[in-house]
N, C-alpha and C positions, 0 to 999 in steps of 0.2 A: 510071846511068841511073833515070829516071826514070820510073816509068807514068802512064798516066792512069787514075783512079781506076776506070772504066770494064772498063781491063781485069784487074782484079784481080778474087782468086774471090772470093766471100759469106762472111765469116765464118759458122764454123757454132759451135753451141752445143759445150757439153765433153761428149763420150760418159761416162756416166755408166752404170753396170753395172742401175739399177733402172730404166732406161727402155729399154733391151734387150728384143727377145721372147726366150724360152728354146728357142725353133725356130730354131737357126742359118742355116734352108732361109727361114723366113719373114722372119728379119731381113735375111736380102743381098736378096730380093727389094724390100720394104720400100725400103733404099739404094738399088736399082739404078732403081725407078721414081719413088724421089725422083730422082734423076740427069736420069732423060728427061725429066720434068715441069719441071726448073730448065734444060733445052734443053742439054744439055751435049751438047757436039760427037761424042761417040763412049763413050756409056754403058757399053758392052760390052767397055770396053776397058781393062784393067786391071792392076798389076804383082805377078806371082806372085814370091813369096821363099821362097826356104828357105835350109838352112845346111848347108855340106858337111859331109863326117866331122870334116876339121880344126879345123872352127869359122868358117869364112871364107864369109862369104855369100856368095849369088846369085840375082839377080834378074833376068826377063824382062819386058816385057812382052807379055801374051798379051788374044785379043779370045774373048770367050766365045760360044759357037755353040751352036743349039739342036740336039739330034739327031736 
């Protein structure tokens, strides 16, 4: 199935450690704001992944909520 180029997400530059903010909260907020400014349908939706004790992955979609 061929998708029109308008349906494809824009390519992002590679993630380089030198470009990251050392404060993970500030870095996260930067990514969240960039997603919102890019017109992302729901920038507060994300995939939370963990690893079970047996080593198998578990992933679920969550919504970031303000407390």
